[in-house]
C-alpha positions, 0 to 999 in steps of 0.5 A: 177117271182113275178106274176106267183109265186103269182098265181102258188105257193099257189096252188102248196104249198097247195097240196104239204104241205098235202103230205110233212107236215114236208118239209119247202119251202122258196119262193124267189120272184125276177126277172129272172136274179137275181134268176139265179145268186142266183141259180149259187151261191147256195143260192137257189135250183130251178128257175121256169122260162124260160131257160137261154138265148142263150147269157148267157154262164156261166148260160148255162154251170152251170145250167140244165133246164127241160121244163114243159110247152110250153106257148103262148105269146098272143097279147092283144089289146084294145076292140075297136082296129081294130085288135080286129076283129081277136079275136077268129080266128085261123090258117092262119086267125090270124094276121100276125106279120108284120102287127104290124109295126107302132103300139104303144107298151106297152113294158116290161122293160129290166129286164124282160126276156119277153122283151128280147125274144119279141125284138128278135122275132120282130127284126126277122120280121124287126119290131122295136117296137114303144114304148109308155110306159114301164112297170115292170109287166104284169098286168101293161101292161094289164091295159095300153092296156085296156085303149086304150094306145097301144098293148102288148104281155103277157103270155096267162094265163093272157090274158084269165083272163081279159075281158077288152082286146081282145086276138088276134092270131098272125102268126107265134105263139110266145111261150116260154118254162117254165122250172125248172132250177137247178144246174147240180150237184143237187141231187133231193130228193123225195119231190123235185121231187113231188113238181115239178110234182105238179107245172106242173099239176097246170100250165096246169090247169091255162093255159087251 
């Protein structure tokens, strides 16, 4: 995906290219659903994202996913928001998801997999997001929140890096599994296995 790729892949490739200087890597920077289709069609070898969603039957039949990192989707609020008082708290002291009823949400657009996951989670708690704005990327969501226009869920690594919002723990915690997805008939090379191992190490470093 565009944002994660722009942060993660330069770090990975700097290390990988030193170990395998003669291996060419071509990066495709597109949304989750387009990348999956390219993978099914054999146009690319790997997708770094979440696994195919439950309703994507063809993708789940033809593709295999290996989880490499479980990431929290963090709630961010404006600095002066009443929920900012929960920042830094843990466990049972966190904000209950049902307390978000009636809040203005900055939502990701439906082409983003994070939108599908969050809609499902919120529905399970009988919350229909009161959408104030719809954005196409995480940095846009953070900018809207930092200007006091609503709350949003974003991957924790982005929330940690921005001092203009407060990261609020919620109960239950919302997570997703980042995966490397490939075709079931894929035969991995030594270089590919090493590249995936470096990806895992770099993602863990970014998410601390």
